[in-house]
Structure formats: structure tokens, C-alpha cells
N, C-alpha and C positions, 0 to 999 in steps of 0.2 A: 808180417805186420810190422810197420815202422814203430819205433819207440816214440812215445809222446814227447813233444818239445817241453823242456823245463824252462821256466822263466830265469833270466839272468839279470844280475845287477853288476855293472862294470864300473870300477873306480879307476880313473886315470889321474895320476899325480905327477906333477913336475917339480921335484925337489930342487932347491938351489944346489949348484955343483958341490959346494963344500959340505952339504948335508946328504948328498946322494947315497953314499955307502951306508950311513947309519939308518936312513929312512928305508932303504931296500932291505937291510937286515931286520929292522923292526917289522916291516910288512910281512916278511917270510916267517920270522920266528915268533912274533907276538901277535900281530893283528890277525894272521891266518888262523892261529890257534883260538883266539878269542871269538872270531866270527864263525868258526866251525862249530862252536858251542851254542850258537843261536838256534832255537827250535825252528824247524822247517828248512834250514840250510843243509843241503845234501853234501856239498863239496865247496872248497875254496881253493882257487889256483892263483898263484902270484907269478908274474912274468915281467918281461921288459919289452918296450916298444922303442922305435928309433928316437934319437935325440933326448935321451935321458928320462923317458916316461916310464913310470912304474905302473903296471896294470895289476889290478886285483879283480878276479871274476868270482862272484858268489853265485852258485847254482842252487836254486830252490827246489824243493820236492815237487811242488805243483803250484798252480796259480792261487789256490786257496791258502797256501801257507805264507804267501808274501806279506799280507797285512799283519798277520799274527807275528811273523818274524820281525818285521820292522818296528813293531810296537812293544817288543819284548824287553825285559830288563837287561838281558844279555846284549841286545843290539844297542841299547842306551849306553851300556858300559863301553862297548867297542867304539861308539861314536865319541865318547868322552876321552878315550885314550888317543884318538886322532887329533884332538885339540892341542896336544903338546907340540904339534908340528906347525901350528900357525906361526907365520913369520919366517918359516924355514922352507916352505914350498911356495912356488910361484902361483900354482893353481891346483885345485882338486875338483874333478868333475865326476859326477855320477850319472850313469845312463841305465835305464831299465829296458830290457829287451824281452818281449813276449810274443808268442805266436798270435796271429790274427787269422781267423778262418774266413774264407771268402763267403759272402752271402749268396744264397741261392736266388737267382733272378727268375728262373722259370722251372717248370716241372713238366715232365713228359706225361701225356695222358693216354698213350698207346700201350 
């Protein structure tokens, strides 16, 4: 039996070159620790994509844990610490990824 898909939130951040090393270190050492403490977050991964993009992937326990996690005081704190980077990153983008089950269009009667 396949493991059930867990919802993901992906942050893509493009820090200015002069702030890249500091932002990457903050994401790995501080932001990952803070967001791993959010209730309903199973795992946090930090990595790099081409052209100086820092990726942070937040893996949730299940779909029901997403709204609880995003509204928690721990998530509010983590969002607040991200604000220190305003003006030092070109862009920060968040994408939510979740499984979508296909709808059943017909049923066999045999």
C-alpha cells in the first residue's frame, strides 16, 4: 500500500547576492528550527535551486493539520522573523502543494 501524500508548502526566496550567505544560513539554522516547532509540521527541508534561489519545504502531517498549523502562534512567530529580510530579498514566493483525487465519473453495475 502506498504512503498517503502529505501536503507541502514550498517557499522560494531570491536573496540579493550580498545577503545570500546570511539568508541561507538563517534559513538552515533558525527558520527551519522555528518552523519545525509548528504543530502539524512533520519535517522542514532547506535546499538550493539554480540562480541563487533558497528553497524551504514544509511537510505537513496531513491535510487537516494545514489550517491549524498556519494559524498557530508558532507559525506567526516564524512569519515575523522572515520580515527582517524585507529589502534584502528580491522575491519570496509560497506555493501549497496537495494531492487531488480524481472524481469517479462512472460505476460498474456488473
